[in-house]
C-alpha positions in Angstrom: 19.8 2.9 17.7 20.0 6.2 19.7 17.5 7.8 17.3 14.9 5.2 17.9 15.5 5.1 21.7 14.9 9.1 22.0 11.7 8.8 20.0 10.5 5.6 21.9 11.2 7.6 25.1 8.4 10.2 24.0 6.0 7.7 22.7 6.5 5.7 26.4 6.0 9.2 28.2 2.8 10.2 26.4 1.1 6.5 26.3 1.8 6.3 30.2 0.5 9.9 30.7 -2.8 9.0 28.5 -2.9 5.6 30.3 -2.6 4.1 26.7 -0.9 0.8 25.6 0.5 -0.3 22.2 1.0 -3.6 20.8 3.7 -4.1 17.9 4.1 -6.5 14.7 6.8 -6.0 12.5 8.5 -8.1 9.6 11.4 -5.7 7.9 12.3 -3.8 10.8 13.2 -7.2 12.6 12.5 -6.3 15.9 13.8 -2.9 16.4 10.5 -1.2 17.2 9.7 -3.2 20.0 13.4 -3.5 21.3 13.3 0.4 21.3 10.1 0.6 23.2 11.0 -2.0 25.7 14.4 -0.3 26.2 12.4 2.5 27.9 11.8 2.3 31.8 8.4 1.5 33.1 7.8 0.1 29.2 5.3 -2.4 31.3 3.0 0.4 31.9 2.4 0.8 28.0 3.8 -2.1 26.0 1.5 -5.1 25.6 2.9 -7.4 23.2 5.6 -7.3 20.3 6.2 -9.8 17.6 8.4 -10.3 14.5 5.8 -11.6 12.1 8.2 -12.6 9.0 6.7 -15.5 7.6 3.1 -17.1 6.7 3.6 -19.3 9.5 4.5 -16.6 12.0 1.5 -14.6 10.7 -1.0 -17.5 11.3 0.1 -18.9 14.5 1.2 -15.6 16.2 -1.4 -13.4 14.7 -4.2 -15.5 13.8 -4.6 -14.6 10.4 -5.9 -17.1 8.1 -5.4 -17.7 4.5 -9.0 -16.8 4.1 -8.4 -13.2 5.5 -5.6 -12.8 3.3 -7.6 -13.7 0.1 -6.9 -10.5 -2.3 -4.5 -9.2 0.1 -0.5 -9.7 -0.1 2.2 -9.2 2.6 4.2 -5.9 2.2 1.0 -3.9 1.4 -1.1 -1.3 3.0 -4.0 -3.4 3.4 -2.2 -6.3 5.2 -0.4 -3.5 7.3 -3.4 -2.4 8.7 -5.0 -5.6 9.2 -2.0 -6.5 11.2 -2.4 -3.2 13.5 -6.1 -4.1 14.1 -5.5 -7.5 14.8 -2.7 -6.4 17.3 -5.3 -4.2 19.0 -8.3 -7.0 18.9 -5.8 -9.5 20.1 -3.8 -8.1 22.7 -6.5 -5.4 24.0 -4.3 -2.6 23.4 -5.2 0.9 22.5 -2.6 1.1 19.5 -1.8 -1.7 16.9 1.6 -0.6 15.4 2.4 -2.7 12.3 5.3 -2.5 9.9 5.7 -5.1 6.4 8.3 -4.8 3.8 11.4 -5.7 1.9 14.5 -4.7 4.1 17.2 -5.6 1.1 19.7 -6.0 -0.6 17.2 -7.9 -3.0 13.5 -7.2 -3.2 10.8 -9.5 -2.0 9.2 -12.3 -3.5 5.8 -9.8 -4.3 7.9 -7.5 -6.6 8.5 -5.0 -4.0 12.2 -3.1 -4.3 14.5 -3.1 -1.3 13.7 -0.5 1.0 9.8 -0.7 0.2 7.9 -0.8 3.7 4.2 -0.5 4.7 3.2 0.8 8.0 0.1 1.5 9.9 -1.6 2.3 12.8 -5.0 1.1 14.5 -6.4 2.9 17.4 -7.8 6.3 17.9 -6.9 7.1 14.8 -6.1 4.6 11.9 -3.4 5.4 9.3 -1.4 3.7 6.5 1.9 5.0 4.9 4.1 3.6 2.4 7.7 4.5 2.2 10.7 3.8 -0.4 14.2 4.2 0.5 15.7 3.5 -2.7 18.2 1.7 -1.2 19.6 -2.1 -0.9 21.4 -1.3 2.4 19.4 -3.8 4.9 20.4 -2.6 8.1 20.0 1.0 7.2 16.4 0.0 5.8 15.6 -1.7 9.0 16.6 1.3 10.9 14.7 3.6 8.8 11.4 1.7 8.9 11.7 1.3 12.7 12.0 5.1 13.1 9.2 5.4 10.5 6.7 3.3 12.3 7.7 5.0 15.7 7.3 8.3 14.0 3.9 7.4 12.6 2.7 6.6 16.0 4.6 9.3 17.8 3.0 11.9 15.3 -0.8 10.4 16.2 -0.6 10.0 20.0 
């Protein structure tokens, strides 16, 4: 967790210095991204919202993403991660939307992705998508890697 906290601290400092904000939606990272950012003193200056969007019900209820919007898109995919990141920016008026979706393990998900698969996206002044594959079924280890990768994607583009 210490590595996540250090990275989140750098992100928080950059966001505050720039007067920017972030909203987070994660699934397989289980809240580690939001927790790392919220652990920073003064997080209210840069953190707008965070949600663990783990089910269809959460996707619809928390993010307002309808079944029609998901037509042709599956969860744990790059298009879905980008849709989440964009929706975060819109719904919460954040400068940056940061999204993570995947399969932490120990087995794969119902879409055929192996454990250790995660799609990450940022939407803001820059939009980027990244897929990572750890090749591991270690659920907790994958959650940490997913959170670090999501934070790293934002950090590297601030």
